[in-house]
C-alpha positions in Angstrom: 192.6 -21.1 183.9 190.0 -18.7 182.3 189.1 -20.9 179.4 187.0 -18.1 177.6 189.9 -16.4 176.7 191.9 -19.5 176.2 189.5 -20.4 173.3 189.1 -16.8 171.9 192.7 -17.0 171.4 192.8 -20.4 169.7 190.1 -19.3 167.3 192.1 -16.5 166.2 195.3 -18.9 165.9 192.6 -21.5 163.8 190.9 -18.5 162.0 194.5 -18.0 160.3 194.9 -21.5 159.0 191.4 -22.5 157.7 189.3 -20.6 155.0 186.5 -18.4 155.9 183.8 -20.8 154.9 185.2 -23.3 156.6 186.0 -21.2 160.2 182.1 -19.9 159.7 180.4 -23.6 159.3 182.1 -25.4 162.1 183.7 -23.0 164.5 181.3 -20.6 165.2 179.2 -22.2 167.7 182.0 -24.0 170.0 183.5 -23.0 173.5 185.3 -24.7 176.3 183.1 -26.3 178.8 185.4 -27.3 181.0 188.8 -28.2 181.9 190.1 -30.9 184.5 193.2 -33.1 184.7 194.6 -31.6 181.5 191.8 -32.4 179.9 189.8 -29.4 177.3 185.9 -29.9 176.9 184.9 -28.5 173.5 181.1 -27.8 173.4 180.0 -28.1 170.0 176.3 -27.8 168.8 175.6 -31.5 167.4 177.2 -35.0 166.5 177.7 -34.3 163.0 180.0 -30.7 163.9 181.3 -33.2 166.6 182.7 -35.6 164.3 183.6 -33.2 162.1 185.9 -31.9 164.1 187.2 -35.0 165.2 188.1 -35.9 161.7 188.8 -32.7 160.1 190.6 -30.5 162.5 190.9 -32.3 166.3 195.1 -32.4 165.1 195.0 -28.9 164.5 193.2 -27.6 167.5 194.7 -29.8 170.0 198.1 -28.5 168.3 197.1 -24.8 169.1 195.7 -25.4 172.7 198.7 -27.1 173.7 200.8 -24.2 172.8 198.8 -21.9 174.2 199.3 -24.0 177.7 201.9 -27.0 178.4 199.2 -28.3 181.2 196.7 -29.2 178.7 197.1 -33.1 177.4 194.4 -34.1 175.5 191.1 -33.2 173.7 187.5 -34.6 173.9 184.2 -32.9 172.3 180.7 -32.6 174.3 177.4 -31.8 172.9 175.9 -28.8 174.4 172.4 -29.2 175.5 170.5 -26.0 177.5 169.4 -26.5 180.8 165.5 -25.4 181.5 166.6 -24.5 184.6 170.3 -23.0 184.4 171.8 -21.1 181.2 175.0 -23.5 181.2 176.4 -26.6 178.9 176.0 -29.9 180.5 177.8 -32.6 178.7 175.7 -34.8 177.3 177.9 -37.1 175.2 181.5 -37.4 175.4 183.5 -38.0 172.2 187.5 -38.4 173.1 190.2 -38.3 171.3 193.5 -38.2 173.1 195.7 -39.9 170.3 199.4 -38.5 170.5 199.2 -35.8 168.1 201.6 -37.1 165.3 204.3 -35.3 163.3 202.1 -33.1 161.8 201.5 -32.8 158.1 198.4 -30.5 158.5 199.6 -27.2 160.1 201.3 -23.8 158.7 204.8 -23.9 159.7 205.8 -21.0 162.0 209.5 -21.1 160.2 208.0 -20.5 156.5 204.0 -19.7 157.0 203.2 -22.3 154.1 200.0 -24.0 154.6 201.1 -27.3 153.7 196.8 -27.4 152.5 198.0 -25.3 149.3 199.7 -27.6 147.1 199.3 -28.6 143.2 197.8 -31.7 144.0 194.6 -30.0 145.4 194.8 -27.4 142.7 192.7 -27.4 140.2 193.5 -26.3 136.5 191.2 -25.3 134.1 190.8 -22.5 130.7 190.8 -19.6 133.6 194.3 -20.3 135.3 196.1 -22.6 133.2 198.8 -20.2 131.8 199.5 -18.8 135.6 199.9 -22.7 136.4 202.0 -23.1 133.8 204.2 -20.4 134.7 204.4 -21.4 138.3 205.6 -25.0 137.1 208.4 -23.0 135.3 209.4 -21.4 138.3 209.3 -24.3 140.0 211.6 -26.2 137.4 214.0 -23.3 137.4 213.8 -20.9 141.0 215.8 -18.0 140.9 215.9 -17.7 136.9 212.1 -18.3 135.4 209.9 -15.7 135.6 211.4 -13.6 138.4 209.6 -12.0 139.7 206.0 -13.9 139.2 203.3 -11.7 139.6 199.7 -13.1 139.7 196.9 -11.3 140.1 193.2 -11.5 139.7 189.8 -10.7 141.9 189.0 -12.1 145.7 188.8 -16.1 145.7 190.6 -16.9 142.4 193.0 -18.8 143.8 195.7 -16.8 144.1 196.7 -17.7 147.6 196.6 -21.4 146.6 198.5 -21.0 143.7 201.8 -18.8 145.2 202.0 -21.2 148.1 201.6 -24.3 146.0 204.9 -23.0 144.3 206.7 -22.7 148.0 205.5 -26.1 148.8 206.5 -27.9 145.8 210.2 -26.3 145.8 210.4 -27.2 149.7 209.4 -30.8 148.4 212.1 -30.7 146.0 215.1 -29.6 148.1 214.2 -28.9 151.7 217.2 -26.8 152.5 215.7 -23.9 150.6 214.7 -21.3 152.7 211.3 -19.8 151.7 208.9 -17.5 153.4 205.3 -16.4 152.5 203.7 -13.0 153.8 201.4 -10.5 153.5 202.6 -7.2 152.7 200.7 -5.9 155.6 203.3 -7.7 157.8 205.8 -6.5 155.8 204.7 -2.7 156.3 203.9 -3.5 160.2 207.4 -5.4 160.4 208.9 -2.7 159.1 207.3 0.2 160.9 208.0 -1.9 164.1 211.6 -1.8 163.6 211.9 1.7 162.5 209.9 2.5 166.3 212.9 0.0 167.9 215.8 1.3 165.7 216.2 -1.7 164.3 215.6 -1.7 160.6 219.3 -3.6 160.8 217.8 -6.5 161.7 214.6 -6.2 159.6 216.4 -6.2 156.7 218.3 -9.0 157.5 215.3 -10.9 158.5 214.2 -11.0 154.8 217.1 -11.2 152.8 217.9 -14.3 154.1 215.6 -16.8 152.3 215.7 -17.9 148.8 212.7 -17.1 147.7 210.3 -14.6 149.2 205.9 -15.0 148.4 203.9 -11.8 149.3 200.8 -12.0 149.1 198.0 -8.6 148.6 200.5 -6.1 147.3 197.8 -3.8 146.8 198.1 -2.5 150.5 201.4 -1.4 150.0 199.6 1.4 148.3 200.9 4.8 149.6 203.1 3.5 151.8 206.8 5.1 150.3 209.2 4.0 153.0 207.7 0.7 153.0 207.9 0.1 149.1 211.4 2.0 149.1 212.2 -1.2 151.3 210.7 -3.8 149.2 212.2 -1.8 145.9 215.7 -2.6 147.5 215.2 -6.0 148.4 214.2 -6.7 146.1 217.4 -5.8 144.0 219.3 -7.9 146.6 217.4 -11.0 145.6 217.2 -10.4 142.1 221.0 -10.2 141.9 221.6 -13.3 144.3 219.0 -15.2 141.7 216.9 -15.8 144.8 213.1 -15.8 143.6 210.4 -13.3 144.6 206.7 -14.4 143.6 203.7 -11.8 144.4 200.1 -11.5 144.2 197.8 -8.6 144.0 194.1 -8.0 143.5 194.7 -6.0 140.1 197.4 -5.5 137.4 200.4 -3.6 139.3 200.0 -0.6 136.5 196.5 -0.1 138.0 197.7 0.2 141.8 197.1 3.8 142.8 199.9 5.1 144.8 202.7 2.3 143.9 205.8 3.6 142.5 206.8 3.4 139.2 209.9 1.7 139.8 208.2 -0.9 141.7 206.0 -0.9 139.2 208.7 -1.6 136.7 210.3 -4.2 138.6 207.3 -6.4 138.6 207.0 -5.9 134.9 210.5 -7.4 134.3 209.4 -10.6 135.2 206.1 -12.7 134.4 202.9 -10.7 135.4 199.7 -13.0 134.9 196.0 -12.8 135.3 193.6 -15.4 137.4 190.2 -14.0 136.0 187.0 -15.8 137.2 186.5 -19.7 136.4 184.6 -20.4 133.6 181.6 -22.9 134.0 183.4 -25.5 133.1 186.0 -24.8 135.5 183.5 -24.5 138.3 182.2 -27.9 137.9 185.7 -29.3 137.8 186.2 -27.3 141.5 182.9 -28.4 142.9 183.8 -31.8 141.9 187.4 -31.8 143.4 186.4 -30.3 146.4 183.6 -33.0 147.4 185.3 -35.7 146.1 188.3 -34.5 148.9 185.2 -34.8 151.7 184.1 -38.1 150.3 180.6 -36.1 149.6 178.2 -37.2 146.6 176.2 -34.7 144.9 174.5 -35.4 142.3 175.3 -34.0 139.1 172.5 -32.0 138.1 172.9 -30.0 141.6 176.6 -29.8 140.6 175.6 -28.1 137.4 172.9 -25.6 139.3 175.8 -24.4 141.7 178.0 -23.7 139.0 175.3 -21.5 137.2 174.4 -20.0 140.1 177.7 -19.4 142.1 180.1 -17.2 139.7 183.6 -15.7 139.7 184.3 -16.9 143.5 186.0 -20.0 144.3 185.0 -19.2 148.1 181.5 -19.0 147.5 181.5 -22.5 146.2 183.4 -23.8 149.2 181.0 -22.1 151.6 177.7 -23.3 150.1 179.5 -27.2 150.2 180.2 -26.5 153.4 176.8 -25.8 154.0 175.5 -28.9 151.7 178.0 -31.1 154.2 176.5 -29.6 157.3 172.9 -30.0 156.2 173.1 -33.4 155.2 174.8 -34.6 158.7 172.2 -32.5 160.8 169.2 -33.7 158.8 171.0 -37.3 157.9 170.0 -37.3 154.3 171.0 -36.1 151.0 170.0 -32.9 150.0 167.5 -32.2 146.7 167.7 -29.7 144.3 165.1 -27.7 145.8 167.0 -27.7 149.1 170.3 -26.9 147.8 168.4 -23.7 145.9 167.4 -22.5 149.6 170.6 -22.8 150.9 172.4 -20.9 147.7 169.5 -18.1 148.3 170.2 -18.0 151.8 174.0 -17.8 152.2 175.4 -16.2 148.6 175.4 -12.2 149.1 173.5 -11.1 146.1 175.6 -8.7 144.0 174.0 -4.8 144.2 172.9 -4.0 140.8 174.4 -0.7 139.3 172.3 1.8 137.7 174.4 2.9 134.2 175.0 6.2 135.7 177.3 4.3 138.1 179.2 2.2 135.4 179.7 5.7 133.9 181.2 7.3 137.1 183.6 4.4 137.4 184.8 4.3 134.0 185.1 7.8 134.2 187.2 7.9 137.0 189.2 4.9 136.0 190.2 7.1 132.9 190.2 10.4 135.3 187.7 12.6 133.3 184.7 14.3 134.1 181.6 12.3 134.2 180.0 14.7 132.5 181.6 14.8 128.9 180.7 11.4 128.4 177.6 12.8 127.6 178.9 15.7 125.3 179.0 15.8 121.7 182.7 16.2 122.0 185.3 13.9 119.6 188.1 14.5 121.6 190.2 11.1 122.0 190.4 11.1 125.9 187.0 10.8 125.7 185.9 8.8 122.8 188.0 5.6 124.3 186.4 5.8 127.5 182.6 6.2 126.5 183.2 3.4 123.8 184.1 0.9 126.8 181.3 2.3 128.7 178.9 1.6 125.7 180.5 -1.9 125.1 180.3 -2.9 129.1 176.8 -1.9 129.2 175.9 -3.8 126.3 178.0 -7.3 127.1 177.7 -7.0 131.0 174.5 -5.4 131.6 172.8 -7.1 128.2 171.0 -3.0 127.5 169.8 -2.7 124.0 172.0 -0.4 121.8 169.0 2.5 121.4 168.6 2.9 125.5 172.4 2.6 125.7 172.5 5.7 122.7 169.6 7.3 124.2 171.2 7.4 128.2 174.2 8.7 126.7 173.4 12.0 125.5 171.0 11.0 123.0 173.3 8.9 120.3 171.8 6.8 117.8 172.0 3.4 118.0 174.4 2.4 115.1 176.7 4.4 117.1 176.6 2.5 119.4 177.0 -1.0 117.3 180.2 0.6 115.9 181.6 1.3 119.6 180.7 -1.8 120.5 182.1 -3.4 117.7 185.3 -1.8 117.4 186.2 -2.8 121.5 185.0 -6.5 120.7 188.1 -6.5 117.6 190.6 -4.2 119.7 190.5 -6.4 122.8 191.5 -9.1 120.6 195.2 -7.8 119.7 195.9 -4.8 122.3 196.5 -6.5 125.8 196.7 -3.4 127.4 192.9 -2.6 126.4 192.3 -6.1 127.5 194.1 -5.6 131.0 191.9 -2.6 131.6 189.0 -3.6 130.9 189.6 -6.4 133.3 190.6 -4.0 135.9 186.9 -2.0 135.1 185.3 -5.3 135.6 187.0 -6.0 138.6 186.2 -3.0 140.0 182.2 -3.1 138.8 182.3 -6.5 140.9 
């Protein structure tokens, strides 16, 4: 048995079933060190990783191993130790775990692709996502009718995938006879291309039309794929006419996805389109506490407050740092203090690139499809005034640049002009929802 190839295949499967943070933290330094009599010996870097894998991921690892080879019946963990004479792994401590694999409630179901970890019980609701949560609950109570389609959008790490899969898991729990299927738009594209190449487009159509609910993640990857969009359009109409539900997620509002057909945008807008913005500070605190409680990790309130202040916008970054704290706590066999946590955050979270004002001007000019140069000119054209005012607003609100500096950078304008522009945008976003969505999208692009 080629154990290296076996473990690489297992890791590929596991990577699709756990978060990136968990995968990087717990599986990075693992390898199969031996196989004997149906027993796989998995080498791990230390005792803490050994015990964590046994506690949290043992059933998943064993399940995937057994799917890869019927000759495997059990799994044991060994701690690696580099030999001074030979560069090989030597088992210094073995932890055996040969319990029978129970009926699983922890793995992605191959029939529906839903991850059972994504439930509403583990979904933290806060001001930033309460509207999306309420819409999801309405769908559960009245599938096929309420908010059909449901279109959730927002930047990476805001909880979109968790929410849309939670909808599927909740409906499945209420009625196990419901046929639900979660998939990415990339898979849909690949399935369609494959069906065309093999002259099996009819089977492709039937495969997706048999479900009561379809949940498509990452709609933005359909951009520019005209034939696949056409198939989705027809599938959408058939599902809708049959009172079958479709749920979508995307990284931006459908109106701002370039290369997406207008008729699809129109179909998306016919249901409910809801943004999940970055979590506010109180929500970040709640998320951290929830994650820590789920793994029985005690973290001091001062540290929780620091994490909530330091890591903004991305829930996955929060999860990654929590995993690092867990790992360091076990390795050092002590509770980390605030300074140690600060070092973890500093070394693990990628710092955002600081944009120049010219880069902001370019991004917003490109967004509104106008030339950068006209922003600096003394023109009163309507198509230029609005982008210029938004640039002033973003530079002031998001980059804290002074009014006089903004005026000077944008063609030598008086600071009172800048103040007027910023206040105008502030007023209008309270009533103009389209303008608000445009600014949210611009902020998403800026990062």
